[in-house]
All heavy atoms as an XYZ file, in Angstrom:
1010
protein
N       0.843     -1.179      0.001
C      -0.005     -0.012     -0.001
C       0.892      1.235     -0.006
O       1.850      1.328      0.731
C      -0.900     -0.018      1.235
C      -1.968      1.036      1.227
S      -3.065      0.994      2.669
C      -3.807     -0.605      2.497
N       0.570      2.218     -0.814
C       1.422      3.407     -0.911
C       1.201      4.311      0.310
O       0.120      4.324      0.897
C       1.081      4.192     -2.178
O      -0.164      4.839     -2.049
N       2.232      5.109      0.692
C       2.078      6.004      1.837
C       0.938      6.994      1.661
O       0.268      7.323      2.629
C       3.428      6.733      1.873
C       4.393      5.780      1.237
C       3.596      5.075      0.180
N       0.655      7.435      0.420
C      -0.454      8.364      0.213
C      -1.782      7.771      0.631
O      -2.623      8.424      1.203
C      -0.526      8.803     -1.253
C       0.661      9.608     -1.725
C       1.861      8.760     -2.129
O       1.755      7.534     -2.171
O       2.908      9.350     -2.391
N      -1.948      6.473      0.368
C      -3.200      5.811      0.712
C      -3.309      5.612      2.223
O      -4.338      5.838      2.802
C      -3.302      4.448     -0.015
C      -4.514      3.664      0.464
C      -3.386      4.672     -1.501
N      -2.202      5.250      2.856
C      -2.227      4.967      4.288
C      -2.444      6.238      5.087
O      -3.257      6.283      5.983
C      -0.913      4.295      4.722
C      -0.862      4.144      6.233
C      -0.775      2.931      4.064
N      -1.710      7.283      4.770
C      -1.791      8.511      5.555
C      -2.915      9.400      5.044
O      -3.867      9.679      5.737
C      -0.451      9.276      5.544
C      -0.583     10.563      6.335
C       0.620      8.414      6.121
N      -2.789      9.859      3.836
C      -3.797     10.716      3.229
C      -4.210     11.867      4.114
O      -3.584     12.174      5.102
N      -5.288     12.479      3.740
C      -5.842     13.595      4.502
C      -6.350     13.100      5.837
O      -6.195     13.758      6.869
C      -6.921     14.322      3.696
C      -7.635     15.381      4.544
C      -6.342     14.940      2.442
N      -6.934     11.910      5.868
C      -7.493     11.373      7.094
C      -6.430     11.245      8.183
O      -6.686     11.593      9.343
C      -8.139     10.013      6.831
C      -8.785      9.439      8.093
O      -9.611     10.157      8.694
O      -8.445      8.316      8.464
N      -5.243     10.779      7.830
C      -4.168     10.633      8.825
C      -3.762     11.962      9.424
O      -3.627     12.090     10.633
N      -3.592     12.966      8.576
C      -3.264     14.291      9.078
C      -4.405     14.851      9.943
O      -4.177     15.419     10.998
C      -2.954     15.264      7.921
C      -2.727     16.713      8.307
C      -1.600     16.868      9.342
C      -2.444     17.543      7.062
N      -5.628     14.626      9.490
C      -6.774     15.125     10.268
C      -6.882     14.433     11.628
O      -7.219     15.064     12.608
C      -8.075     14.957      9.467
C      -8.205     15.887      8.300
C      -8.061     17.366      8.689
O      -8.645     17.790      9.701
O      -7.361     18.085      7.951
N      -6.582     13.155     11.666
C      -6.610     12.425     12.947
C      -5.533     12.937     13.878
O      -5.759     13.137     15.080
C      -6.491     10.934     12.714
C      -7.754     10.359     12.098
C      -7.660      8.863     11.919
N      -7.872      8.194     13.217
C      -8.019      6.908     13.334
N      -7.979      6.116     12.277
N      -8.217      6.360     14.507
N      -4.322     13.166     13.335
C      -3.258     13.739     14.152
C      -3.641     15.126     14.632
O      -3.476     15.473     15.819
C      -1.955     13.770     13.364
C      -0.766     14.427     14.065
C      -0.364     13.663     15.324
C       0.428     14.501     13.105
N      -4.166     15.913     13.742
C      -4.605     17.280     14.091
C      -5.629     17.241     15.240
O      -5.551     18.009     16.188
C      -5.200     17.943     12.845
C      -5.759     19.319     13.083
C      -6.211     19.946     11.767
N      -5.043     20.409     11.045
C      -4.798     20.152      9.754
N      -5.644     19.430      9.025
N      -3.722     20.611      9.171
N      -6.575     16.341     15.140
C      -7.614     16.229     16.177
C      -7.019     15.855     17.529
O      -7.428     16.388     18.563
C      -8.673     15.201     15.749
N      -6.033     14.938     17.516
C      -5.381     14.584     18.774
C      -4.705     15.784     19.412
O      -4.783     15.986     20.632
C      -4.329     13.485     18.533
C      -4.819     12.108     18.128
C      -3.659     11.189     17.774
C      -5.663     11.492     19.244
N      -4.021     16.564     18.607
C      -3.282     17.718     19.126
C      -4.216     18.831     19.576
O      -4.065     19.359     20.687
C      -2.319     18.242     18.058
S      -0.974     17.112     17.636
N      -5.195     19.160     18.746
C      -6.067     20.282     19.053
C      -7.038     20.007     20.182
O      -7.671     20.928     20.716
C      -6.813     20.732     17.801
C      -5.921     21.359     16.705
C      -6.755     21.681     15.481
C      -5.198     22.593     17.230
N      -7.164     18.749     20.591
C      -8.038     18.394     21.723
C      -7.404     18.781     23.063
O      -8.080     18.791     24.086
C      -8.326     16.895     21.713
N      -6.137     19.119     23.044
C      -5.413     19.457     24.280
C      -5.563     20.940     24.604
O      -5.716     21.767     23.701
C      -3.940     19.054     24.133
C      -3.741     17.546     23.894
C      -2.325     17.248     23.453
C      -4.114     16.755     25.131
N      -5.490     21.313     25.885
C      -5.726     22.701     26.286
C      -4.732     23.708     25.678
O      -3.532     23.469     25.692
C      -5.552     22.643     27.820
C      -5.788     21.238     28.196
C      -5.312     20.425     27.046
N      -5.295     24.782     25.126
C      -4.547     25.922     24.595
C      -3.526     25.578     23.527
O      -2.447     26.131     23.476
C      -3.908     26.702     25.753
C      -4.945     27.293     26.714
C      -4.363     28.263     27.705
O      -3.493     29.072     27.308
O      -4.801     28.229     28.868
N      -3.918     24.639     22.669
C      -3.065     24.257     21.547
C      -3.515     24.982     20.299
O      -4.714     25.110     20.036
C      -3.105     22.723     21.327
C      -2.433     22.330     20.002
C      -2.447     22.017     22.476
N      -2.544     25.475     19.548
C      -2.800     26.098     18.263
C      -1.957     25.403     17.189
O      -0.976     24.723     17.514
C      -2.463     27.603     18.281
O      -1.097     27.751     18.669
C      -3.353     28.353     19.260
N      -2.363     25.623     15.967
C      -1.637     25.040     14.828
C      -1.230     26.164     13.869
O      -2.019     27.078     13.613
C      -2.527     24.041     14.102
C      -1.895     23.477     12.848
C      -2.832     22.579     12.067
O      -3.807     22.072     12.645
O      -2.589     22.399     10.859
N      -0.042     26.032     13.334
C       0.382     26.884     12.220
C       1.512     26.175     11.483
O       2.084     25.217     11.987
C       0.801     28.272     12.705
C       2.069     28.339     13.506
C       2.413     29.805     13.841
N       3.673     29.906     14.543
C       3.826     29.841     15.872
N       2.775     29.692     16.641
N       5.015     29.938     16.409
N       1.787     26.631     10.313
C       2.881     26.051      9.530
C       4.214     26.479     10.132
O       4.386     27.632     10.513
C       2.824     26.462      8.087
C       1.671     25.919      7.260
C       1.753     26.444      5.829
C       1.668     24.404      7.262
N       5.124     25.542     10.205
C       6.508     25.812     10.615
C       7.392     24.933      9.730
O       7.156     23.720      9.626
C       6.728     25.468     12.092
O       8.058     25.724     12.450
N       8.327     25.541      9.058
C       9.171     24.819      8.111
C       8.326     24.120      7.049
O       8.640     23.022      6.599
C      10.093     23.855      8.829
C      11.001     24.512      9.806
N      10.625     24.711     11.104
C      12.228     25.042      9.662
C      11.599     25.343     11.756
N      12.589     25.543     10.896
N       7.184     24.726      6.681
C       6.340     24.208      5.642
C       5.426     23.055      6.022
O       4.741     22.498      5.164
N       5.389     22.715      7.303
C       4.586     21.569      7.753
C       3.635     22.007      8.874
O       3.985     22.888      9.683
C       5.494     20.479      8.321
C       6.538     19.961      7.361
C       5.989     18.996      6.321
O       4.756     18.775      6.266
O       6.791     18.436      5.575
N       2.465     21.383      8.983
C       1.581     21.647     10.123
C       2.321     21.318     11.437
O       2.946     20.270     11.542
C       0.404     20.697      9.926
C       0.394     20.409      8.450
C       1.856     20.428      8.049
N       2.247     22.275     12.369
C       2.962     22.124     13.642
C       2.036     22.607     14.740
O       1.294     23.591     14.572
C       4.255     22.976     13.627
O       5.042     22.538     12.500
C       5.061     22.818     14.882
N       2.097     21.931     15.907
C       1.204     22.277     16.998
C       2.019     22.840     18.169
O       3.064     22.329     18.523
C       0.407     21.036     17.407
C      -0.521     20.689     16.303
C      -1.793     21.193     16.100
C      -0.279     19.824     15.190
N      -2.323     20.692     14.956
C      -1.405     19.838     14.367
C       0.833     19.039     14.810
C      -1.498     19.101     13.192
C       0.738     18.303     13.643
C      -0.400     18.337     12.847
N       1.450     23.909     18.739
C       2.114     24.700     19.764
C       1.231     24.804     21.012
O       0.016     24.867     20.893
C       2.368     26.124     19.272
C       3.270     26.221     18.076
C       2.784     26.017     16.780
C       4.617     26.496     18.223
C       3.613     26.099     15.682
C       5.452     26.583     17.129
C       4.944     26.396     15.855
N       1.864     24.895     22.155
C       1.162     25.196     23.390
C       1.261     26.699     23.610
O       2.342     27.270     23.559
C       1.783     24.442     24.590
C       1.108     24.833     25.891
C       1.737     22.949     24.375
N       0.087     27.312     23.768
C      -0.021     28.787     23.942
C       0.702     29.538     22.829
O       1.238     30.616     23.045
C       0.502     29.192     25.308
C      -0.395     28.751     26.448
C      -0.010     29.323     27.763
N      -1.051     29.019     28.737
C      -0.895     29.071     30.036
N       0.290     29.410     30.549
N      -1.895     28.778     30.846
N       0.723     28.955     21.646
C       1.278     29.615     20.499
C       2.776     29.757     20.448
O       3.323     30.381     19.545
N       3.464     29.177     21.426
C       4.929     29.383     21.501
C       5.751     28.117     21.477
O       6.758     28.059     20.797
C       5.276     30.165     22.785
C       4.790     31.597     22.788
C       5.357     32.364     23.953
N       5.177     31.641     25.201
C       4.326     31.957     26.147
N       3.541     32.973     26.020
N       4.257     31.240     27.250
N       5.371     27.137     22.265
C       6.206     25.940     22.420
C       5.713     24.794     21.549
O       4.592     24.319     21.744
C       6.259     25.520     23.882
C       7.031     26.502     24.752
C       7.261     25.895     26.105
C       8.258     26.736     26.866
N       8.700     26.045     28.059
N       6.563     24.358     20.649
C       6.234     23.243     19.767
C       6.244     21.928     20.531
O       7.157     21.684     21.312
C       7.263     23.141     18.625
O       7.305     24.364     17.933
C       6.928     22.005     17.677
N       5.224     21.088     20.283
C       5.244     19.767     20.897
C       5.068     18.646     19.883
O       5.475     17.527     20.112
C       4.257     19.631     22.062
C       2.800     19.586     21.703
C       2.121     18.378     21.723
C       2.124     20.725     21.352
C       0.775     18.320     21.399
C       0.776     20.694     21.036
C       0.082     19.483     21.051
N       4.465     18.939     18.710
C       4.320     17.933     17.649
C       4.464     18.648     16.293
O       3.920     19.730     16.109
C       2.952     17.219     17.694
C       2.780     16.287     16.481
C       2.777     16.437     18.981
N       5.196     17.991     15.376
C       5.345     18.483     14.012
C       4.966     17.355     13.052
O       5.410     16.223     13.238
C       6.788     18.898     13.736
C       7.294     20.022     14.560
S       9.026     20.401     14.200
C       8.894     21.009     12.538
N       4.175     17.671     12.032
C       3.885     16.731     10.972
C       5.083     16.741     10.027
O       5.701     17.786      9.823
C       2.614     17.144     10.232
C       2.148     16.196      9.176
C       1.675     14.943      9.525
C       2.175     16.552      7.837
C       1.240     14.056      8.548
C       1.745     15.681      6.862
C       1.259     14.432      7.210
N       5.429     15.617      9.456
C       6.552     15.539      8.536
C       6.145     14.753      7.284
O       6.107     13.529      7.286
C       7.730     14.847      9.218
N       5.798     15.477      6.258
C       5.348     14.886      4.999
C       6.541     14.831      4.039
O       6.762     15.754      3.273
C       4.201     15.681      4.395
C       3.604     15.021      3.172
O       3.997     13.927      2.794
N       2.642     15.686      2.568
N       7.317     13.747      4.167
C       8.518     13.572      3.360
C       9.454     14.746      3.547
O      10.107     15.185      2.611
C       8.136     13.375      1.898
C       7.317     12.117      1.682
C       6.753     12.046      0.271
N       5.879     10.885      0.124
C       4.627     10.848      0.530
N       4.072     11.899      1.110
N       3.905      9.770      0.378
N       9.499     15.260      4.767
C      10.286     16.432      5.079
C      11.792     16.220      4.868
O      12.473     17.093      4.385
C      10.020     16.871      6.537
C      10.642     18.158      6.920
N      10.067     19.365      6.567
C      11.769     18.445      7.596
C      10.830     20.347      7.032
N      11.858     19.818      7.650
N      12.287     15.074      5.239
C      13.713     14.793      5.112
C      14.003     13.491      4.404
O      15.145     13.128      4.237
C      14.375     14.769      6.498
C      15.336     15.868      6.667
N      16.624     15.820      6.259
C      15.184     17.108      7.193
C      17.231     16.927      6.534
N      16.378     17.743      7.079
N      12.961     12.764      4.067
C      13.123     11.485      3.391
C      11.814     11.205      2.636
O      11.028     12.115      2.425
C      13.445     10.365      4.400
C      12.451     10.281      5.539
O      11.312     10.766      5.403
O      12.800      9.695      6.592
N      11.603      9.981      2.267
C      10.376      9.663      1.515
C       9.294      9.099      2.421
O       8.349      8.463      1.942
C      10.687      8.681      0.403
C      11.199      7.340      0.917
O      11.513      7.252      2.117
O      11.263      6.392      0.124
N       9.364      9.379      3.719
C       8.385      8.847      4.688
C       7.477      9.953      5.192
O       7.812     11.141      5.147
C       9.138      8.244      5.897
C      10.106      7.137      5.592
C       9.459      5.867      5.073
N       8.422      5.291      5.856
C       8.582      4.323      6.746
N       9.782      3.812      6.959
N       7.550      3.840      7.406
N       6.326      9.550      5.693
C       5.370     10.454      6.310
C       5.246     10.079      7.775
O       5.107      8.893      8.124
C       3.995     10.376      5.633
C       2.988     11.297      6.332
C       4.108     10.720      4.160
N       5.331     11.063      8.649
C       5.229     10.790     10.071
C       5.029     12.065     10.860
O       4.617     13.089     10.320
N       5.331     11.975     12.133
C       5.296     13.164     12.982
C       6.440     13.074     13.951
O       6.961     11.990     14.247
C       3.946     13.317     13.680
S       3.501     11.957     14.784
N       6.874     14.220     14.413
C       7.953     14.329     15.389
C       7.331     14.851     16.684
O       6.625     15.850     16.682
C       9.015     15.295     14.925
C       9.617     15.023     13.581
C       9.448     13.922     12.799
C      10.470     15.893     12.845
N      10.182     14.038     11.636
C      10.804     15.252     11.634
C      10.994     17.165     13.087
C      11.645     15.821     10.676
C      11.812     17.740     12.141
C      12.136     17.069     10.958
N       7.625     14.183     17.804
C       6.978     14.521     19.073
C       8.012     14.677     20.175
O       8.903     13.862     20.308
C       6.012     13.408     19.481
S       4.772     13.013     18.228
N       7.808     15.722     21.004
C       8.623     15.847     22.199
C       8.339     14.587     23.026
O       7.259     14.020     22.970
C       8.226     17.096     22.980
N       9.354     14.146     23.779
C       9.172     12.891     24.510
C       9.893     12.959     25.858
O      10.907     13.646     25.993
C       9.724     11.716     23.702
N       9.375     12.231     26.838
C      10.028     12.176     28.133
C      11.391     11.490     28.002
O      11.626     10.700     27.082
C       9.098     11.347     29.019
C       7.932     10.995     28.187
C       8.135     11.446     26.800
N      12.253     11.763     28.943
C      13.599     11.172     28.934
C      13.480      9.633     28.861
O      12.743      9.014     29.608
C      14.353     11.571     30.188
C      15.803     11.139     30.167
C      16.595     11.699     31.337
O      16.236     12.770     31.865
O      17.589     11.051     31.731
N      14.242      9.057     27.949
C      14.299      7.609     27.800
C      13.238      7.025     26.879
O      13.359      5.862     26.451
N      12.199      7.782     26.553
C      11.119      7.260     25.736
C      11.562      6.955     24.309
O      11.188      5.932     23.740
C       9.935      8.199     25.719
N      12.387      7.836     23.750
C      12.859      7.612     22.396
C      13.575      6.270     22.270
O      13.265      5.454     21.389
C      13.799      8.749     21.959
C      14.320      8.604     20.542
C      15.499      9.494     20.277
O      16.631      9.166     20.631
N      15.236     10.652     19.672
N      14.516      6.024     23.155
C      15.277      4.778     23.112
C      14.366      3.568     23.281
O      14.504      2.564     22.586
C      16.371      4.785     24.189
C      17.432      5.832     23.989
C      17.032      7.229     24.459
O      15.970      7.374     25.122
O      17.759      8.182     24.142
N      13.441      3.650     24.209
C      12.542      2.552     24.475
C      11.645      2.252     23.265
O      11.508      1.106     22.863
C      11.678      2.858     25.701
C      10.687      1.751     26.035
C       9.809      2.102     27.220
O      10.232      2.905     28.077
O       8.677      1.582     27.281
N      11.073      3.281     22.661
C      10.188      3.071     21.538
C      10.934      2.572     20.308
O      10.454      1.667     19.599
C       9.416      4.346     21.202
C       8.392      4.775     22.253
C       7.881      6.181     21.991
C       7.248      3.787     22.327
N      12.112      3.096     20.045
C      12.899      2.624     18.912
C      13.327      1.168     19.099
O      13.318      0.381     18.153
C      14.122      3.501     18.702
C      13.922      4.652     17.703
C      13.186      5.789     18.358
C      15.255      5.111     17.194
N      13.672      0.800     20.322
C      14.096     -0.574     20.604
C      12.899     -1.531     20.499
O      13.031     -2.668     20.034
C      14.718     -0.679     21.985
N      11.733     -1.055     20.913
C      10.517     -1.896     20.908
C       9.957     -2.099     19.501
O       9.561     -3.188     19.161
C       9.432     -1.245     21.799
O       9.957     -1.078     23.110
C       8.184     -2.087     21.862
N       9.917     -1.015     18.697
C       9.265     -1.121     17.405
C       9.896     -0.153     16.377
O       9.335      0.886     16.057
C       7.770     -0.838     17.538
C       6.973     -1.287     16.342
O       7.569     -1.638     15.299
O       5.735     -1.307     16.432
N      11.086     -0.494     15.843
C      11.782      0.398     14.918
C      11.066      0.553     13.562
O      11.423      1.407     12.781
C      13.152     -0.280     14.738
C      12.936     -1.704     15.089
C      11.833     -1.714     16.133
N      10.071     -0.262     13.301
C       9.294     -0.121     12.071
C       8.283      1.024     12.188
O       7.783      1.534     11.174
C       8.553     -1.414     11.723
C       9.480     -2.591     11.483
C      10.412     -2.355     10.300
O       9.944     -1.870      9.246
O      11.630     -2.646     10.439
N       7.952      1.412     13.416
C       6.960      2.486     13.642
C       7.557      3.757     14.223
O       6.936      4.824     14.120
C       5.859      1.980     14.577
C       5.032      0.880     13.967
C       3.830      0.541     14.850
N       3.108     -0.583     14.315
C       2.147     -0.483     13.399
N       1.788      0.687     12.940
N       1.547     -1.555     12.942
N       8.738      3.655     14.853
C       9.341      4.805     15.503
C      10.726      5.060     14.962
O      11.408      4.139     14.530
C       9.419      4.570     17.014
C       8.059      4.381     17.650
C       7.587      3.111     17.923
C       7.267      5.481     17.956
C       6.335      2.934     18.505
C       6.010      5.306     18.521
C       5.559      4.033     18.799
N      11.156      6.342     15.002
C      12.484      6.713     14.516
C      12.995      7.946     15.253
O      12.267      8.623     15.966
C      12.458      6.962     12.989
C      11.580      8.136     12.590
C      12.139      9.378     12.327
C      10.208      7.989     12.437
C      11.359     10.452     11.944
C       9.404      9.045     12.052
C       9.975     10.295     11.801
N      14.278      8.172     15.084
C      14.932      9.357     15.680
C      14.886     10.462     14.638
O      15.585     10.371     13.620
C      16.383      9.045     16.063
C      17.052     10.142     16.802
C      18.475      9.693     17.206
N      19.052     10.586     18.164
C      20.034     11.414     17.878
N      20.550     11.466     16.654
N      20.515     12.217     18.820
N      14.074     11.493     14.866
C      13.913     12.527     13.834
C      15.142     13.447     13.741
O      15.864     13.633     14.722
C      12.690     13.315     14.318
C      12.627     13.078     15.777
C      13.228     11.729     16.022
N      15.373     14.005     12.539
C      16.487     14.963     12.414
C      16.197     16.228     13.227
O      15.056     16.502     13.578
C      16.499     15.252     10.921
C      15.135     14.911     10.415
C      14.636     13.820     11.311
N      17.227     16.971     13.504
C      17.169     18.250     14.214
C      16.797     18.142     15.698
O      17.422     18.778     16.532
C      16.218     19.244     13.540
C      16.482     19.493     12.098
C      15.540     19.182     11.143
C      17.699     20.002     11.690
C      15.786     19.372      9.792
C      17.964     20.214     10.339
C      17.001     19.906      9.406
O      17.262     20.090      8.072
N      15.759     17.401     16.027
C      15.282     17.344     17.399
C      15.502     15.996     18.072
O      15.284     15.855     19.268
C      13.774     17.742     17.493
C      13.577     19.203     17.132
C      12.917     16.845     16.576
N      15.937     15.013     17.309
C      16.157     13.694     17.886
C      17.213     13.665     18.958
O      17.106     12.932     19.944
N      18.224     14.524     18.795
C      19.271     14.575     19.814
C      18.782     15.135     21.157
O      19.424     14.941     22.167
C      20.477     15.397     19.303
C      20.203     16.864     19.218
N      19.512     17.423     18.162
C      20.499     17.856     20.075
C      19.400     18.725     18.376
N      19.989     19.033     19.527
N      17.600     15.744     21.112
C      16.987     16.252     22.356
C      15.963     15.272     22.938
O      15.201     15.631     23.839
C      16.336     17.615     22.112
C      17.365     18.715     21.847
C      16.715     20.062     21.831
N      16.010     20.254     20.544
C      15.004     21.069     20.367
N      14.514     21.785     21.351
N      14.435     21.182     19.184
N      15.910     14.070     22.373
C      15.027     13.058     22.900
C      13.687     12.932     22.210
O      12.885     12.060     22.538
N      13.407     13.799     21.215
C      12.151     13.719     20.512
C      12.072     12.370     19.796
O      13.090     11.793     19.415
C      12.015     14.839     19.496
C      11.660     16.148     20.080
C      12.241     16.788     21.139
C      10.647     17.039     19.612
N      11.662     17.988     21.372
C      10.674     18.185     20.440
C       9.738     16.969     18.576
C       9.819     19.239     20.265
C       8.873     18.040     18.401
C       8.906     19.148     19.240
N      10.837     11.902     19.574
C      10.649     10.629     18.867
C       9.813     10.878     17.627
O       8.896     11.711     17.619
C       9.955      9.579     19.796
C       8.546     10.004     20.181
C       9.995      8.208     19.184
N      10.190     10.179     16.575
C       9.409     10.223     15.335
C       8.485      9.032     15.267
O       8.845      7.936     15.702
N       7.295      9.239     14.731
C       6.328      8.164     14.571
C       5.933      8.113     13.103
O       5.459      9.106     12.530
C       5.048      8.420     15.423
C       4.059      7.264     15.278
C       5.404      8.687     16.876
N       6.169      6.964     12.473
C       5.792      6.792     11.064
C       4.273      6.690     10.967
O       3.642      5.931     11.704
C       6.422      5.553     10.463
C       7.905      5.652     10.250
C       8.766      4.734     10.831
C       8.431      6.644      9.426
C      10.135      4.817     10.621
C       9.798      6.726      9.221
C      10.648      5.822      9.800
O      12.004      5.906      9.599
N       3.707      7.445     10.030
C       2.272      7.403      9.784
C       1.966      6.704      8.465
O       0.803      6.541      8.113
C       1.683      8.808      9.779
C       1.826      9.585     11.080
C       1.298     11.006     10.930
C       1.145      8.856     12.222
N       3.033      6.311      7.738
C       2.834      5.639      6.458
C       3.006      4.147      6.555
O       3.504      3.461      5.655
C       3.768      6.227      5.388
C       5.233      6.120      5.756
O       5.542      5.609      6.838
O       6.054      6.567      4.948
N       2.610      3.599      7.713
C       2.644      2.147      7.937
C       1.196      1.654      7.947
O       0.270      2.411      8.204
C       3.347      1.788      9.266
C       4.805      2.204      9.231
C       2.660      2.431     10.452
N       1.036      0.378      7.690
C      -0.302     -0.193      7.780
C      -0.736     -0.221      9.241
O       0.082     -0.468     10.142
C      -0.330     -1.598      7.191
C      -0.163     -1.579      5.688
C      -0.438     -2.943      5.096
O      -1.378     -3.633      5.543
O       0.331     -3.309      4.174
N      -1.976      0.032      9.484
C      -2.541     -0.069     10.826
C      -1.823      0.792     11.862
O      -1.267      0.294     12.825
C      -2.535     -1.534     11.291
C      -3.323     -2.422     10.354
O      -4.374     -1.962      9.849
O      -2.901     -3.568     10.123
N      -1.823      2.104     11.644
C      -1.309      3.029     12.655
C      -2.046      2.752     13.960
O      -3.279      2.630     13.954
C      -1.478      4.500     12.219
C      -1.123      5.439     13.356
C      -0.645      4.788     10.984
N      -1.328      2.636     15.037
C      -1.949      2.449     16.354
C      -2.315      3.819     16.883
O      -1.501      4.489     17.551
C      -0.992      1.697     17.281
C      -1.624      1.357     18.623
O      -2.608      2.020     19.022
O      -1.110      0.440     19.284
N      -3.526      4.283     16.603
C      -3.950      5.631     16.977
C      -4.046      5.819     18.483
O      -3.842      6.928     18.978
C      -5.225      5.993     16.249
C      -4.979      6.177     14.783
C      -5.253      5.289     13.791
C      -4.342      7.290     14.165
N      -4.800      5.800     12.575
C      -4.254      7.030     12.785
C      -3.825      8.508     14.642
C      -3.679      7.908     11.864
C      -3.248      9.391     13.731
C      -3.180      9.086     12.379
N      -4.368      4.769     19.210
C      -4.398      4.881     20.683
C      -2.980      5.121     21.213
O      -2.784      5.950     22.088
C      -4.977      3.620     21.324
C      -6.468      3.480     21.050
O      -7.158      4.508     20.831
O      -6.957      2.329     21.037
N      -2.009      4.389     20.698
C      -0.627      4.593     21.096
C      -0.158      5.980     20.692
O       0.514      6.677     21.458
C       0.295      3.522     20.481
C       1.724      3.635     20.943
C       2.594      2.580     20.308
O       2.461      2.254     19.128
N       3.511      2.027     21.092
N      -0.511      6.410     19.479
C      -0.115      7.745     19.037
C      -0.741      8.806     19.933
O      -0.103      9.797     20.265
C      -0.482      7.987     17.567
C      -0.028      9.323     17.014
C       1.488      9.527     17.168
C      -0.444      9.470     15.576
N      -1.987      8.611     20.364
C      -2.612      9.559     21.286
C      -1.803      9.679     22.565
O      -1.624     10.776     23.102
C      -4.049      9.130     21.595
N      -1.298      8.540     23.076
C      -0.461      8.582     24.274
C       0.842      9.332     24.022
O       1.304     10.118     24.863
C      -0.127      7.157     24.743
C      -1.343      6.432     25.307
O      -2.324      7.098     25.707
O      -1.288      5.180     25.353
N       1.450      9.122     22.855
C       2.715      9.801     22.491
C       2.465     11.312     22.408
O       3.267     12.120     22.917
C       3.305      9.238     21.189
C       4.470     10.082     20.681
C       3.759      7.779     21.371
N       1.377     11.702     21.799
C       1.021     13.126     21.668
C       0.790     13.741     23.034
O       1.271     14.854     23.335
C      -0.206     13.316     20.730
C      -0.787     14.721     20.859
C       0.180     12.989     19.291
N       0.053     13.049     23.909
C      -0.194     13.577     25.258
C       1.115     13.699     26.039
O       1.304     14.664     26.783
C      -1.207     12.719     25.984
C      -2.609     12.885     25.412
C      -3.594     11.851     25.997
N      -3.861     12.049     27.414
C      -4.796     12.872     27.888
N      -5.535     13.566     27.074
N      -4.986     12.968     29.181
N       1.998     12.725     25.890
C       3.310     12.788     26.550
C       4.106     13.985     26.024
O       4.788     14.664     26.779
C       4.097     11.508     26.362
C       3.588     10.374     27.228
O       2.804     10.626     28.169
O       3.966      9.214     26.944
N       4.015     14.224     24.713
C       4.717     15.378     24.120
C       4.174     16.670     24.715
O       4.951     17.570     25.073
C       4.519     15.361     22.590
N       2.861     16.758     24.833
C       2.242     17.946     25.411
C       2.741     18.162     26.838
O       3.105     19.291     27.211
C       0.719     17.758     25.384
C      -0.064     18.902     25.946
C      -0.381     19.994     25.179
C      -0.500     18.884     27.283
C      -1.115     21.054     25.688
C      -1.241     19.933     27.809
C      -1.550     21.018     27.002
O      -2.261     22.069     27.515
N       2.785     17.084     27.606
C       3.235     17.181     28.998
C       4.676     17.693     29.112
O       5.044     18.289     30.120
C       3.135     15.834     29.696
C       1.743     15.394     30.031
C       1.742     14.062     30.776
N       0.403     13.634     31.100
C      -0.289     12.768     30.394
N       0.223     12.202     29.311
N      -1.526     12.454     30.759
N       5.486     17.449     28.079
C       6.879     17.871     28.114
C       7.036     19.371     27.981
O       8.013     19.942     28.484
C       7.672     17.181     26.993
C       7.819     15.704     27.147
C       8.426     15.352     28.488
O       9.564     15.731     28.802
N       7.672     14.649     29.304
N       6.109     20.042     27.305
C       6.289     21.471     27.054
C       5.236     22.371     27.692
O       5.487     23.565     27.859
C       6.380     21.750     25.531
C       7.498     20.964     24.883
C       5.066     21.485     24.836
N       4.100     21.823     28.052
C       3.018     22.655     28.613
C       3.312     23.012     30.067
O       3.936     22.245     30.808
C       1.702     21.899     28.544
N       2.838     24.197     30.460
C       2.964     24.569     31.879
C       2.175     23.614     32.757
O       1.172     23.023     32.310
C       2.369     25.964     31.950
C       2.204     26.434     30.565
C       2.210     25.239     29.673
N       2.590     23.482     34.003
C       1.931     22.550     34.931
C       0.437     22.829     35.066
O      -0.361     21.903     35.218
C       2.582     22.607     36.307
C       3.962     22.005     36.329
C       4.595     22.131     37.696
C       6.027     21.582     37.663
N       6.692     21.682     38.948
N       0.053     24.092     34.992
C      -1.368     24.438     35.125
C      -2.198     23.846     33.979
O      -3.338     23.447     34.199
C      -1.550     25.947     35.174
O      -1.048     26.547     33.983
N      -1.630     23.749     32.790
C      -2.361     23.152     31.678
C      -2.314     21.627     31.741
O      -3.311     20.977     31.450
C      -1.767     23.629     30.342
C      -1.975     25.113     30.011
C      -1.378     25.446     28.660
C      -3.457     25.465     30.025
N      -1.180     21.084     32.139
C      -1.057     19.634     32.276
C      -2.084     19.122     33.289
O      -2.689     18.081     33.112
C       0.368     19.223     32.660
C       0.446     17.734     32.981
C       1.347     19.568     31.541
N      -2.326     19.915     34.325
C      -3.275     19.533     35.358
C      -4.699     19.425     34.822
O      -5.540     18.735     35.421
C      -3.223     20.535     36.526
N      -4.985     20.062     33.699
C      -6.327     20.009     33.097
C      -6.563     18.723     32.312
O      -7.714     18.446     31.956
C      -6.518     21.202     32.170
C      -6.515     22.531     32.857
C      -6.691     23.666     31.866
O      -7.348     23.532     30.847
N      -6.103     24.819     32.173
N      -5.531     17.969     32.049
C      -5.687     16.720     31.287
C      -6.435     15.678     32.104
O      -6.219     15.560     33.296
C      -4.335     16.143     30.873
C      -3.479     16.998     29.947
C      -2.172     16.285     29.675
C      -4.228     17.264     28.637
N      -7.326     14.995     31.429
C      -8.008     13.878     32.075
C      -7.136     12.653     31.914
O      -6.781     12.306     30.786
C      -9.364     13.641     31.412
C     -10.315     14.786     31.569
C     -11.602     14.523     30.788
O     -11.920     13.356     30.546
O     -12.260     15.506     30.461
N      -6.785     11.988     32.969
C      -5.954     10.794     32.845
C      -6.747      9.561     33.107
O      -7.731      9.453     33.687
C      -4.761     10.848     33.818
C      -3.707     11.804     33.296
O      -3.476     11.820     32.087
O      -3.147     12.551     34.117
């Protein structure tokens, strides 16, 4: 199955919905890609549509050690993104069959927790 079929508009829309459901999140283009910010300033998720290779995915802020754990557990779904990977961010491929949207929702929420102020994190339902 081609990446266009797997991800398509629906994949971006699903990622967008996950991000925009969080408190005080906005979206705007950054480096030509949809990017989500907390209070319009701090990036926590970036869409990557063949940004540096021929893959489609997203780059997410991640808690310490999460990148290594996810890459070791499932390197077919996770990767170390350019530019921000050295800071622990994790990449999630969206051009794979059967994206685990529940797992991605957890990754997005963890990314939010990494950059959002404590007062906003406290608003999350766990």
